[in-house]
Backbone as a chain_set.jsonl record, in Angstrom:
{"seq": "MARKFRGSEDVKVDGKGRMSIPARFRRIFEAGDPDWKPSERTRMIVVYGPKDWQKLEFYTVEAADRIDEEIDQLPRGSKQRLWLETLMNGMATEAEIDTDGRLVLPQKLRDKIGLEDAAFFTSKGDFVEVWNPDAYSEASESLQDYMSQFPPDFDPRSFLSAASAAEPHEG", "coords": {"N": [[26.675, -8.209, 3.793], [23.723, -9.244, 2.222], [20.436, -7.858, 2.481], [17.634, -9.611, 3.839], [14.595, -11.076, 2.616], [11.473, -10.66, 4.233], [8.421, -11.721, 5.694], [4.982, -12.183, 4.552], [2.503, -11.881, 1.99], [-0.633, -11.191, 0.453], [-1.444, -10.442, -2.88], [-3.103, -8.635, -5.489], [-3.857, -9.694, -8.83], [-4.139, -8.491, -12.034], [-6.1, -8.743, -15.117], [-4.222, -8.496, -17.14], [-1.993, -9.561, -16.092], [-0.602, -7.982, -14.339], [0.898, -7.181, -11.265], [1.243, -5.696, -8.089], [4.289, -5.261, -6.503], [4.96, -5.757, -3.161], [5.978, -2.975, -1.163], [8.035, -3.34, 0.786], [9.359, -5.557, -0.225], [10.113, -4.618, -2.737], [12.103, -2.735, -2.121], [14.221, -4.364, -1.389], [14.667, -5.783, -3.761], [15.479, -3.598, -5.323], [17.844, -2.823, -3.953], [19.3, -5.091, -4.475], [19.881, -4.991, -7.149], [22.459, -4.219, -9.01], [22.647, -2.272, -11.035], [20.544, -0.556, -10.702], [18.707, 2.503, -10.678], [16.894, 5.217, -9.205], [15.057, 6.274, -11.123], [14.616, 4.265, -12.884], [13.635, 0.969, -14.1], [13.515, -1.932, -11.99], [15.518, -4.75, -12.036], [15.009, -8.289, -11.85], [15.155, -11.828, -11.103], [13.242, -14.497, -12.229], [12.535, -17.666, -11.31], [11.064, -20.392, -12.665], [11.046, -23.108, -12.685], [10.737, -26.791, -12.877], [8.092, -28.682, -14.571], [6.362, -29.69, -12.602], [6.459, -27.911, -10.501], [4.644, -25.722, -8.44], [4.908, -23.116, -7.93], [6.567, -19.898, -8.161], [9.859, -18.529, -8.043], [11.273, -15.58, -6.914], [14.164, -13.797, -7.325], [16.731, -11.489, -6.294], [18.979, -9.768, -8.508], [21.614, -9.851, -7.569], [21.477, -12.003, -5.71], [20.918, -14.161, -7.406], [23.249, -14.064, -8.917], [25.123, -14.776, -6.94], [24.379, -17.426, -6.485], [24.935, -18.466, -9.026], [27.735, -18.21, -8.958], [28.35, -20.137, -7.019], [27.434, -22.413, -8.337], [29.263, -22.463, -10.433], [31.477, -23.435, -9.108], [31.152, -26.117, -8.948], [32.034, -29.3, -10.422], [32.532, -29.121, -13.904], [30.162, -30.425, -16.135], [29.206, -32.226, -14.29], [26.447, -34.012, -12.85], [25.106, -32.659, -10.807], [25.849, -29.987, -11.249], [24.825, -29.601, -13.87], [22.077, -29.938, -13.364], [21.529, -27.828, -11.572], [22.301, -25.633, -13.186], [20.39, -25.897, -15.199], [18.02, -25.493, -13.736], [18.4, -22.882, -12.517], [19.092, -21.246, -14.628], [18.156, -22.2, -17.176], [15.476, -22.655, -16.612], [14.418, -20.204, -15.981], [13.867, -16.652, -16.014], [14.567, -13.233, -16.817], [13.058, -10.423, -15.3], [11.247, -7.322, -14.888], [10.542, -4.767, -12.542], [8.344, -2.165, -12.749], [8.49, 1.494, -12.625], [6.341, 2.193, -11.104], [6.127, 0.185, -9.319], [5.128, -2.222, -10.162], [4.892, -5.522, -11.556], [4.767, -7.215, -14.582], [3.582, -10.258, -15.179], [4.26, -12.826, -17.378], [1.799, -14.568, -19.389], [2.29, -17.309, -19.761], [3.707, -18.015, -17.418], [1.843, -17.367, -15.448], [-0.173, -19.183, -16.106], [1.203, -21.563, -15.61], [1.372, -21.772, -12.794], [-1.212, -21.386, -12.089], [-2.257, -18.792, -11.586], [-4.704, -16.366, -11.17], [-6.586, -14.071, -10.192], [-5.287, -13.398, -7.883], [-2.297, -13.553, -5.89], [0.034, -15.174, -3.723], [2.625, -14.114, -1.759], [5.522, -15.269, -0.191], [8.193, -15.012, 2.019], [11.508, -16.313, 1.797], [13.966, -15.771, 2.842], [16.579, -15.276, 1.024], [15.123, -15.141, -1.255], [11.816, -14.824, -2.757], [8.891, -16.701, -2.637], [6.226, -17.239, -4.923], [2.886, -17.931, -5.132], [-0.198, -19.502, -6.22], [-2.805, -18.741, -4.118], [-4.464, -20.866, -3.094], [-3.061, -23.206, -3.796], [-0.746, -22.827, -2.293], [-1.704, -23.156, 0.316], [-2.296, -25.901, 0.315], [0.268, -26.994, -0.224], [1.72, -26.186, 1.997], [0.886, -27.849, 3.968], [2.501, -30.141, 4.394], [4.723, -29.115, 5.732], [3.437, -28.215, 8.009], [2.634, -30.683, 9.032], [5.155, -31.78, 9.674], [5.987, -29.938, 11.629], [4.122, -30.447, 13.595], [4.989, -32.645, 15.022], [6.504, -31.805, 17.111], [6.464, -30.491, 20.488], [4.059, -27.954, 21.56], [5.42, -25.791, 22.793], [7.952, -25.88, 21.751], [10.996, -24.547, 20.56], [11.98, -23.681, 17.46], [14.347, -22.4, 16.829], [16.293, -23.641, 18.182], [17.395, -25.521, 16.514], [19.378, -24.137, 15.272], [21.489, -24.014, 17.047], [22.922, -26.4, 16.815], [24.097, -26.08, 14.324], [25.763, -23.821, 14.695], [27.449, -24.789, 16.688], [29.109, -26.498, 15.369], [30.862, -24.88, 14.063], [34.108, -23.421, 14.282], [35.054, -21.247, 16.92], [36.401, -18.015, 17.273], [38.58, -16.609, 19.663]], "CA": [[25.648, -9.233, 3.666], [22.502, -8.722, 1.612], [19.223, -7.889, 3.298], [16.764, -10.763, 3.604], [13.159, -10.857, 2.495], [10.735, -11.075, 5.419], [6.98, -11.525, 5.664], [4.127, -12.776, 3.526], [1.46, -10.943, 1.609], [-1.512, -11.465, -0.679], [-1.521, -9.334, -3.83], [-4.053, -8.811, -6.589], [-3.308, -9.841, -10.173], [-5.194, -8.083, -12.969], [-6.252, -9.56, -16.312], [-3.021, -8.401, -17.979], [-0.878, -10.163, -15.366], [0.108, -7.001, -13.522], [0.77, -7.293, -9.814], [2.099, -4.773, -7.343], [5.255, -5.895, -5.608], [4.913, -5.019, -1.893], [7.078, -2.003, -1.028], [9.178, -3.877, 1.551], [10.081, -6.45, -1.124], [10.713, -3.781, -3.803], [13.346, -2.118, -1.626], [15.276, -5.379, -1.421], [14.974, -5.993, -5.183], [16.259, -2.432, -5.761], [19.184, -2.924, -3.368], [19.97, -6.248, -5.06], [20.117, -4.772, -8.585], [23.611, -3.307, -9.015], [22.497, -1.209, -12.03], [19.309, 0.185, -10.467], [18.664, 3.93, -10.345], [15.498, 5.506, -8.847], [14.184, 6.593, -12.258], [14.62, 3.132, -13.81], [13.024, -0.286, -13.681], [14.344, -2.821, -11.18], [15.618, -6.101, -12.601], [14.937, -9.417, -10.929], [15.18, -13.122, -11.772], [12.109, -15.362, -11.908], [12.786, -19.084, -11.562], [9.758, -21.052, -12.73], [11.299, -24.501, -12.353], [10.19, -27.879, -13.69], [6.65, -28.636, -14.801], [5.571, -30.011, -11.411], [6.487, -26.812, -9.529], [3.407, -24.944, -8.357], [5.326, -21.81, -7.416], [7.658, -19.186, -8.818], [10.807, -17.957, -7.091], [11.774, -14.273, -7.336], [15.483, -13.514, -6.75], [17.421, -10.283, -6.725], [20.066, -10.05, -9.449], [22.796, -10.229, -6.793], [21.293, -13.348, -5.143], [21.078, -15.107, -8.517], [24.679, -14.075, -9.252], [25.827, -15.558, -5.907], [24.086, -18.835, -6.762], [25.725, -18.82, -10.212], [29.13, -18.382, -8.53], [28.438, -21.441, -6.358], [27.29, -23.424, -9.394], [30.533, -22.494, -11.165], [32.464, -24.167, -8.312], [30.924, -27.546, -9.138], [32.746, -29.813, -11.598], [31.861, -28.96, -15.197], [29.626, -31.678, -16.638], [28.625, -33.071, -13.242], [24.978, -34.02, -12.842], [24.65, -31.611, -9.901], [26.003, -28.696, -11.937], [23.859, -29.541, -14.968], [20.747, -29.766, -12.792], [21.417, -26.461, -11.055], [22.322, -24.707, -14.331], [19.094, -25.989, -15.859], [17.023, -24.854, -12.875], [18.614, -21.458, -12.249], [19.293, -20.486, -15.864], [17.278, -22.671, -18.236], [14.079, -22.575, -16.17], [14.352, -18.88, -15.35], [13.816, -15.515, -16.928], [14.729, -11.934, -16.178], [11.84, -9.617, -15.317], [11.467, -5.958, -14.384], [9.513, -4.073, -11.774], [8.3, -0.815, -13.319], [8.701, 2.581, -11.664], [5.15, 2.252, -10.24], [6.193, -0.951, -8.412], [4.375, -3.368, -10.688], [5.538, -6.525, -12.388], [3.851, -7.899, -15.499], [3.968, -11.66, -15.242], [3.781, -13.397, -18.641], [0.69, -15.52, -19.326], [2.863, -18.655, -19.622], [4.046, -18.25, -16.018], [0.584, -17.363, -14.682], [-0.825, -20.463, -16.373], [1.979, -22.642, -14.994], [1.054, -21.933, -11.37], [-2.642, -21.173, -11.891], [-2.584, -17.457, -11.056], [-5.782, -15.663, -11.843], [-6.785, -12.714, -9.687], [-4.553, -13.187, -6.639], [-1.045, -14.291, -5.687], [0.514, -15.16, -2.348], [4.075, -13.969, -1.655], [6.064, -15.645, 1.11], [9.644, -14.824, 2.048], [12.37, -17.444, 2.097], [15.308, -15.26, 3.101], [17.207, -14.601, -0.121], [14.183, -15.08, -2.378], [10.399, -14.807, -2.427], [8.059, -17.63, -3.385], [4.946, -16.701, -5.359], [1.971, -19.061, -5.257], [-1.651, -19.389, -6.212], [-3.073, -18.89, -2.678], [-5.0, -22.188, -2.755], [-1.973, -24.187, -3.919], [0.156, -22.649, -1.154], [-2.332, -23.772, 1.489], [-2.111, -27.346, 0.203], [1.693, -27.323, -0.153], [2.247, -25.923, 3.331], [0.433, -28.89, 4.892], [3.589, -31.053, 4.762], [5.503, -28.441, 6.775], [2.603, -28.254, 9.215], [2.736, -32.05, 9.547], [6.473, -31.904, 10.294], [6.006, -29.107, 12.831], [3.208, -30.995, 14.611], [5.646, -33.696, 15.818], [7.168, -31.159, 18.236], [5.493, -29.939, 21.441], [3.673, -26.569, 21.248], [6.372, -24.804, 23.299], [9.262, -26.129, 21.136], [11.584, -23.385, 19.888], [12.754, -24.182, 16.315], [15.675, -21.775, 16.747], [17.264, -24.558, 18.778], [18.088, -26.183, 15.41], [20.54, -23.319, 14.923], [22.582, -24.31, 17.976], [23.727, -27.492, 16.256], [24.882, -25.537, 13.203], [26.836, -22.941, 15.178], [28.388, -25.575, 17.491], [30.044, -27.154, 14.454], [31.819, -23.889, 13.557], [35.107, -23.006, 15.267], [34.892, -19.877, 17.413], [37.656, -17.31, 17.551], [38.509, -16.044, 20.997]], "C": [[24.367, -8.586, 3.15], [21.334, -8.815, 2.59], [18.37, -9.081, 2.893], [15.325, -10.295, 3.406], [12.499, -11.38, 3.763], [9.248, -10.809, 5.204], [6.298, -12.241, 4.514], [3.027, -11.781, 3.202], [0.66, -11.463, 0.419], [-1.514, -10.237, -1.573], [-2.536, -9.664, -4.919], [-3.296, -8.926, -7.909], [-4.423, -9.439, -11.128], [-5.171, -8.969, -14.221], [-5.064, -9.535, -17.248], [-1.794, -8.993, -17.281], [-0.076, -9.186, -14.54], [-0.166, -7.248, -12.049], [1.7, -6.28, -9.174], [3.014, -5.585, -6.442], [5.223, -5.102, -4.302], [6.178, -4.182, -1.688], [8.275, -2.585, -0.287], [10.006, -4.848, 0.707], [10.77, -5.655, -2.228], [12.037, -3.198, -3.356], [14.502, -3.114, -1.667], [15.654, -5.7, -2.86], [15.816, -4.825, -5.713], [17.697, -2.518, -5.252], [19.989, -4.058, -3.987], [20.169, -6.163, -6.555], [21.244, -3.755, -8.707], [23.483, -2.15, -10.009], [21.288, -0.311, -11.781], [19.558, 1.65, -10.119], [17.197, 4.265, -10.098], [14.559, 5.782, -10.024], [14.049, 5.42, -13.24], [13.901, 1.927, -13.227], [14.034, -1.116, -12.888], [14.332, -4.209, -11.798], [15.541, -7.138, -11.493], [14.974, -10.699, -11.758], [13.992, -13.939, -11.278], [12.49, -16.789, -12.298], [11.423, -19.773, -11.528], [9.866, -22.551, -12.552], [10.627, -25.514, -13.26], [8.661, -27.861, -13.708], [5.831, -28.93, -13.551], [5.638, -28.937, -10.321], [5.173, -26.056, -9.593], [3.68, -23.531, -7.866], [6.313, -21.184, -8.375], [8.593, -18.719, -7.709], [11.34, -16.67, -7.686], [13.074, -13.999, -6.578], [15.937, -12.124, -7.152], [18.503, -10.707, -7.716], [21.296, -10.521, -8.681], [22.67, -11.626, -6.198], [21.472, -14.408, -6.227], [22.549, -15.197, -8.93], [25.476, -14.894, -8.238], [25.597, -17.057, -6.131], [24.884, -19.3, -7.977], [27.193, -19.036, -9.854], [29.319, -19.731, -7.839], [28.319, -22.575, -7.373], [28.605, -23.58, -10.149], [31.632, -23.242, -10.408], [32.304, -25.68, -8.456], [31.656, -28.023, -10.386], [31.907, -29.668, -12.872], [31.414, -30.337, -15.692], [29.04, -32.593, -15.574], [27.106, -32.961, -13.29], [24.441, -32.896, -11.947], [24.723, -30.238, -10.582], [24.983, -28.551, -13.064], [22.444, -29.286, -14.452], [20.552, -28.33, -12.32], [21.448, -25.416, -12.178], [20.976, -24.708, -15.046], [18.023, -25.27, -15.047], [17.199, -23.339, -12.845], [18.806, -20.615, -13.5], [18.309, -20.897, -16.953], [15.805, -22.592, -17.896], [13.846, -21.268, -15.433], [14.276, -17.819, -16.431], [14.064, -14.237, -16.139], [13.415, -11.176, -16.315], [12.182, -8.244, -14.741], [10.257, -5.476, -13.617], [9.504, -2.648, -12.298], [8.408, 0.245, -12.225], [7.481, 2.809, -10.766], [5.097, 1.06, -9.288], [5.437, -2.178, -8.873], [5.256, -4.256, -11.55], [4.458, -7.092, -13.3], [4.372, -9.316, -15.657], [3.405, -12.26, -16.528], [2.698, -14.461, -18.428], [1.191, -16.944, -19.097], [3.163, -18.977, -18.15], [2.806, -18.234, -15.133], [-0.141, -18.689, -14.868], [-0.124, -21.598, -15.642], [1.59, -22.867, -13.544], [-0.414, -21.622, -11.057], [-3.008, -19.846, -11.27], [-3.707, -16.854, -11.866], [-5.882, -14.247, -11.316], [-6.039, -12.415, -8.395], [-3.291, -14.041, -6.63], [-0.675, -14.173, -4.215], [2.033, -15.134, -2.374], [4.49, -14.421, -0.264], [7.594, -15.621, 1.034], [10.36, -16.1, 2.436], [13.806, -16.979, 2.309], [15.874, -14.539, 1.905], [16.351, -14.641, -1.378], [12.76, -15.06, -1.849], [9.713, -15.88, -3.267], [6.746, -16.952, -3.72], [4.059, -17.882, -5.73], [0.565, -18.603, -5.62], [-2.001, -19.611, -4.74], [-3.608, -20.266, -2.279], [-3.918, -23.266, -2.802], [-0.998, -24.059, -2.751], [-0.419, -23.323, 0.087], [-2.128, -25.282, 1.474], [-0.644, -27.733, 0.399], [2.244, -27.136, 1.259], [1.804, -26.975, 4.349], [1.564, -29.826, 5.301], [4.493, -30.421, 5.815], [4.726, -28.444, 8.084], [2.665, -29.64, 9.855], [4.063, -32.253, 10.276], [6.502, -31.16, 11.628], [5.16, -29.719, 13.95], [3.844, -32.103, 15.45], [6.352, -33.123, 17.043], [6.124, -30.595, 19.2], [5.21, -28.458, 21.138], [4.682, -25.515, 21.712], [7.787, -24.998, 22.733], [9.734, -24.874, 20.402], [12.447, -23.869, 18.722], [14.111, -23.516, 16.16], [16.736, -22.647, 17.403], [17.976, -25.38, 17.7], [19.368, -25.439, 15.062], [21.728, -23.599, 15.829], [23.496, -25.387, 17.429], [24.618, -26.982, 15.12], [26.031, -24.676, 13.713], [27.846, -23.694, 16.04], [29.443, -26.249, 16.621], [31.104, -26.195, 13.915], [32.837, -23.544, 14.636], [34.892, -21.544, 15.651], [36.256, -19.268, 17.665], [37.533, -16.616, 18.872], [39.322, -14.84, 21.191]], "O": [[23.982, -7.506, 3.599], [21.259, -9.728, 3.413], [18.387, -9.505, 1.737], [14.898, -9.274, 3.944], [12.904, -12.407, 4.306], [8.866, -9.801, 4.608], [6.939, -12.817, 3.635], [2.664, -10.945, 4.03], [1.202, -12.086, -0.494], [-1.579, -9.111, -1.081], [-2.786, -10.831, -5.223], [-2.233, -8.331, -8.082], [-5.528, -9.975, -11.052], [-4.314, -9.842, -14.353], [-4.899, -10.441, -18.064], [-0.686, -8.934, -17.813], [1.018, -9.515, -14.082], [-1.302, -7.49, -11.64], [2.805, -6.038, -9.659], [2.571, -6.475, -5.717], [5.437, -3.89, -4.323], [7.288, -4.616, -1.995], [9.416, -2.351, -0.685], [11.218, -4.953, 0.896], [11.892, -5.982, -2.616], [12.994, -3.168, -4.129], [15.638, -2.736, -1.951], [16.835, -5.872, -3.161], [16.763, -5.04, -6.469], [18.648, -2.314, -6.008], [21.218, -4.001, -4.024], [20.579, -7.14, -7.182], [21.019, -2.558, -8.529], [24.155, -1.133, -9.839], [21.029, 0.602, -12.565], [20.48, 1.988, -9.377], [16.325, 3.657, -10.72], [13.359, 5.535, -9.91], [13.441, 5.564, -14.301], [13.601, 1.87, -12.035], [15.243, -1.012, -13.092], [13.27, -4.777, -12.053], [15.951, -6.897, -10.358], [14.838, -10.654, -12.98], [13.762, -14.062, -10.075], [12.736, -17.08, -13.468], [10.722, -19.75, -10.517], [8.859, -23.208, -12.288], [10.026, -25.16, -14.275], [8.026, -27.121, -12.957], [4.699, -28.459, -13.448], [4.938, -29.046, -9.315], [4.654, -25.784, -10.676], [2.763, -22.834, -7.434], [6.83, -21.84, -9.279], [8.168, -18.535, -6.568], [11.807, -16.654, -8.825], [13.089, -13.97, -5.347], [15.577, -11.632, -8.221], [18.895, -11.873, -7.753], [21.952, -11.48, -9.088], [23.65, -12.371, -6.179], [22.107, -15.436, -5.993], [23.039, -16.279, -9.255], [26.396, -15.621, -8.613], [26.519, -17.858, -5.982], [25.446, -20.395, -7.97], [27.831, -19.944, -10.387], [30.333, -20.396, -8.047], [29.025, -23.579, -7.275], [29.014, -24.696, -10.468], [32.624, -23.645, -11.015], [33.216, -26.438, -8.125], [31.877, -27.24, -11.311], [30.735, -30.043, -12.909], [32.187, -31.295, -15.67], [28.444, -33.619, -15.9], [26.555, -31.946, -13.717], [23.444, -32.256, -12.282], [23.79, -29.439, -10.502], [24.35, -27.504, -13.201], [21.699, -28.503, -15.041], [19.542, -27.695, -12.626], [20.711, -24.431, -12.13], [20.479, -23.658, -15.451], [17.214, -24.526, -15.6], [16.255, -22.596, -13.116], [18.696, -19.39, -13.439], [17.694, -20.04, -17.586], [14.967, -22.474, -18.791], [13.171, -21.225, -14.405], [14.58, -18.064, -17.598], [13.8, -14.174, -14.938], [12.738, -11.282, -17.338], [13.26, -8.036, -14.184], [9.111, -5.736, -13.986], [10.541, -1.984, -12.296], [8.416, -0.079, -11.037], [7.571, 3.535, -9.776], [4.138, 0.922, -8.528], [5.139, -3.07, -8.079], [6.217, -3.81, -12.177], [3.361, -7.414, -12.844], [5.456, -9.543, -16.194], [2.196, -12.21, -16.75], [2.689, -15.16, -17.414], [0.593, -17.7, -18.331], [2.9, -20.09, -17.694], [2.72, -19.0, -14.173], [-0.663, -19.257, -13.909], [-0.779, -22.497, -15.114], [1.485, -24.01, -13.098], [-0.809, -21.597, -9.891], [-3.969, -19.768, -10.505], [-3.666, -16.835, -13.096], [-5.334, -13.32, -11.911], [-6.137, -11.309, -7.863], [-3.22, -15.094, -7.264], [-1.026, -13.199, -3.548], [2.662, -16.026, -2.943], [3.89, -14.012, 0.73], [8.194, -16.147, 0.097], [9.896, -16.865, 3.281], [14.751, -17.703, 1.995], [15.686, -13.331, 1.761], [16.795, -14.224, -2.448], [12.521, -15.251, -0.657], [9.931, -15.957, -4.477], [6.208, -16.187, -2.919], [4.437, -18.726, -6.542], [0.185, -17.462, -5.359], [-1.535, -20.589, -4.155], [-3.238, -20.781, -1.224], [-3.872, -24.14, -1.936], [-0.476, -25.064, -2.269], [0.307, -23.989, 0.825], [-1.822, -25.878, 2.507], [-0.347, -28.693, 1.109], [3.149, -27.864, 1.667], [2.299, -26.987, 5.476], [1.594, -30.272, 6.448], [4.982, -31.119, 6.703], [5.303, -28.656, 9.15], [2.739, -29.758, 11.078], [4.096, -32.828, 11.364], [6.983, -31.687, 12.631], [5.459, -29.523, 15.128], [3.297, -32.469, 16.49], [6.758, -33.878, 17.926], [5.018, -30.255, 18.781], [6.038, -27.786, 20.524], [4.791, -24.456, 21.094], [8.723, -24.344, 23.192], [8.955, -24.223, 19.707], [13.53, -24.409, 18.947], [14.955, -24.024, 15.421], [17.932, -22.429, 17.213], [19.067, -25.891, 17.953], [20.336, -26.046, 14.605], [22.872, -23.433, 15.406], [24.716, -25.296, 17.565], [25.763, -27.413, 14.982], [27.154, -24.787, 13.219], [29.001, -23.276, 16.119], [30.546, -26.536, 17.087], [32.122, -26.63, 13.376], [32.463, -23.388, 15.798], [34.585, -20.709, 14.8], [37.154, -19.918, 18.201], [36.471, -16.077, 19.183], [39.339, -14.276, 22.285]]}, "num_chains": 1, "name": "protein.A"}
């Protein structure tokens, strides 16, 4: 099983679109690039999505390959497959982290999400979301609204019990 991304971090973006990828995230991108060697650049996949997306998604090569395998299981020509192929392949690009741990984000992608001098990285398990920090604050309000319906001492891990109860257990 592949390692998961964990944590959130603010990073600086310079005028040329260079940003340092936090070391803990770089290690996962390196591990998820089957062709990576310590003296070489690390490949990753950037999904920029449809025009209304205010974020980018950074995937390891292996995570993107696993998603492609799942897409390939859908019926050819189905709307679901076409949508996912468009999102994960047509609205995506390959990028590289240089040996100094930096990524140069093209101007087109910085403009799309309004990145200027800072970016906010937040982990989502098998990928990292990258946001303009102000846009992230606004977007996270809907999750905050959802969370506020539960009492302060509610443990969201209890949602997991329902998922594992549905799976047969071997004894």
